[in-house]
C-alpha positions in Angstrom: 3.5 -36.9 15.5 5.2 -35.4 12.4 1.8 -33.9 11.3 1.3 -32.4 14.7 4.8 -30.8 14.6 4.0 -29.4 11.1 0.7 -28.0 12.3 2.3 -26.3 15.3 5.0 -24.8 13.1 2.5 -23.5 10.6 0.4 -22.0 13.4 3.4 -20.2 14.9 4.4 -18.8 11.5 1.0 -17.4 11.0 1.0 -15.8 14.4 4.5 -14.5 13.9 3.6 -12.8 10.6 0.4 -11.4 12.0 2.3 -9.8 15.0 4.9 -8.3 12.8 2.3 -6.9 10.4 0.6 -4.9 13.1 1.5 -1.3 12.7 -0.5 1.8 13.4 -0.6 5.5 12.6 -1.8 7.4 15.6 -3.6 10.8 15.9 -3.5 13.0 19.0 -5.9 15.1 21.1 -4.0 18.4 21.0 -3.2 18.5 17.3 -6.6 19.1 15.8 -6.2 15.9 13.7 -3.5 17.4 11.6 -0.6 15.3 13.0 -0.1 11.6 12.8 2.7 9.3 13.7 3.2 5.8 12.1 5.1 3.2 14.0 5.5 -0.5 13.8 3.6 -2.5 16.4 0.3 -1.9 18.2 1.2 -2.2 21.8 2.0 0.0 24.7 5.6 0.6 23.7 4.5 1.5 20.2 2.0 4.1 21.5 4.7 5.6 23.8 7.1 5.8 20.9 4.5 7.5 18.7 3.7 10.1 21.4 7.4 10.8 22.0 7.9 11.5 18.3 4.8 13.7 18.2 5.8 15.6 21.3 9.4 16.2 20.0 8.1 17.5 16.6 5.1 19.7 17.6 5.1 20.1 21.4 2.5 18.6 23.7 0.4 16.4 21.5 -1.9 15.1 24.3 -3.3 11.6 24.4 -3.8 9.3 21.5 -7.3 9.7 20.2 -7.3 7.2 17.3 -5.3 4.9 15.1 -5.5 3.6 11.6 -3.3 2.0 8.9 -2.8 5.3 7.1 -2.1 8.9 7.8 -2.9 12.0 5.7 -2.2 15.5 6.7 -2.7 18.6 4.4 -0.1 20.3 6.5 2.6 17.6 5.8 2.7 16.3 9.4 2.6 12.5 9.0 5.7 11.4 10.8 7.4 8.0 10.5 9.5 6.2 13.1 12.5 8.3 12.2 10.7 11.5 12.6 10.5 12.3 8.9 7.4 14.3 7.9 5.3 13.9 4.8 1.7 14.5 3.6 0.9 10.7 3.5 2.2 7.8 5.4 1.3 4.2 5.8 1.9 1.9 8.7 4.3 -0.8 7.7 
């Protein structure tokens, strides 16, 4: 029984760390690939948050076209969750 409890706890920890490590940088249809927004998470709420940040910074960004773990923009338009822009960003 003790071994089973330990196994279940270990499994839950692994799942928990995996879920918290999911983060994405999103690109958008109407930005020509020059704008990215990096947010924590990879679910519907994270996508909505990224779109909201993009729309507030550059106007109508359109739909999300892709995601990755990094963002690079020669125009300095990689935004983090706070809306701060830079040339490079990494999803945390």
